[in-house]
C-alpha positions as CSV (number, residue, x, y, z in Angstrom):
1,M,105.8,149.8,73.7
2,A,104.6,146.2,74.1
3,E,105.8,144.4,77.1
4,F,108.0,141.3,76.7
5,Q,106.6,138.2,78.3
6,S,109.1,135.6,79.2
7,P,108.5,132.0,78.0
8,Q,109.1,130.7,81.6
9,S,105.8,132.1,82.8
10,D,103.9,129.4,80.9
11,T,106.1,126.6,82.1
12,T,105.9,127.5,85.7
13,E,102.1,127.3,85.7
14,D,102.2,123.8,84.1
15,A,104.9,122.4,86.4
16,P,102.6,121.4,89.3
17,K,100.2,119.7,86.8
18,N,103.1,117.8,85.2
19,Q,104.4,116.8,88.6
20,L,100.9,115.5,89.6
21,I,100.7,113.5,86.4
22,L,104.1,112.1,87.0
23,A,103.1,111.2,90.6
24,A,100.0,109.4,89.4
25,I,101.9,107.5,86.7
26,S,104.4,106.5,89.4
27,L,101.7,105.1,91.6
28,I,100.0,103.2,88.7
29,A,103.4,101.8,87.7
30,G,104.1,100.7,91.3
31,I,100.7,99.0,91.6
32,C,101.3,97.2,88.2
33,A,104.8,96.1,89.3
34,V,103.4,94.5,92.5
35,V,100.7,92.8,90.4
36,C,103.2,91.5,87.9
37,L,105.4,90.3,90.7
38,A,102.5,88.4,92.2
39,L,101.7,86.9,88.7
40,F,105.4,85.9,88.4
41,A,105.3,84.1,91.7
42,S,102.1,82.3,90.8
43,T,103.3,81.2,87.4
44,F,106.6,80.3,88.8
45,L,105.0,77.8,91.1
46,I,103.1,76.1,88.3
47,K,106.0,76.4,85.9
48,A,104.0,78.2,83.2
49,E,105.6,79.5,80.0
50,L,105.0,83.2,80.7
51,T,107.0,83.3,83.9
52,I,109.9,85.4,82.5
53,L,107.5,87.9,80.9
54,W,105.9,88.7,84.3
55,L,109.4,89.1,85.8
56,M,110.6,91.5,83.1
57,L,107.4,93.5,83.3
58,A,107.8,93.8,87.1
59,I,111.4,94.9,86.8
60,T,110.6,97.5,84.1
61,L,107.5,98.9,85.8
62,S,109.2,99.1,89.2
63,L,112.2,101.0,87.9
64,F,109.9,103.2,85.9
65,G,107.7,103.9,88.8
66,F,110.6,104.6,91.2
67,M,112.3,107.1,88.8
68,L,109.0,108.9,88.1
69,G,108.2,109.0,91.8
70,L,111.6,110.6,92.5
71,L,111.0,113.2,89.8
72,A,107.5,114.0,91.0
73,R,108.4,114.2,94.7
74,R,109.9,117.7,94.1
75,S,106.4,119.2,93.9
76,T,104.3,119.7,97.0
77,K,101.1,119.0,95.0
78,G,101.7,115.3,94.2
79,A,104.1,114.4,97.0
80,K,101.9,111.8,98.6
81,L,101.1,110.1,95.4
82,A,104.8,110.1,94.5
83,S,105.7,108.7,97.9
84,A,103.1,105.9,97.4
85,G,104.6,105.1,94.0
86,I,108.1,105.1,95.4
87,I,107.1,102.8,98.2
88,L,105.3,100.3,96.0
89,S,108.1,100.3,93.5
90,S,110.7,99.9,96.2
91,I,108.8,96.9,97.7
92,S,108.8,95.1,94.3
93,L,112.4,95.9,93.7
94,L,113.4,94.7,97.2
95,V,111.5,91.4,96.6
96,M,113.2,91.0,93.3
97,V,116.6,91.5,94.9
98,V,115.9,89.2,97.9
99,M,114.5,86.3,95.8
100,P,117.8,85.3,94.2
101,V,119.6,85.6,97.5
102,Y,117.1,83.5,99.2
103,T,117.3,80.9,96.4
104,V,121.0,80.6,96.7
105,I,120.9,80.3,100.5
106,Y,118.1,77.7,100.2
107,Y,120.0,75.8,97.5
108,F,123.2,75.5,99.5
109,R,121.5,74.7,102.7
């Protein structure tokens, strides 16, 4: 009789590869979020028209990178890449949260 192979055997072999890809995408999204945040700050100072675009891209990329980093951190293969993506995304998210608070404090000072 032929032996039955479970479909889970194929998915368990691909899981570390998928986690590594998620970790790499998380790192790239975190780097892009920091770059978009820097572009937002520079265009905000000169009052350019694309200011809100850079802010929206930074928010989207940092949330995306943070979530993918958390998903990829489960694997041991891409844990360092995932941690770097989480850290970069967290820095950009923290700056985006602190900016409005600082603006309100500065305005009422």
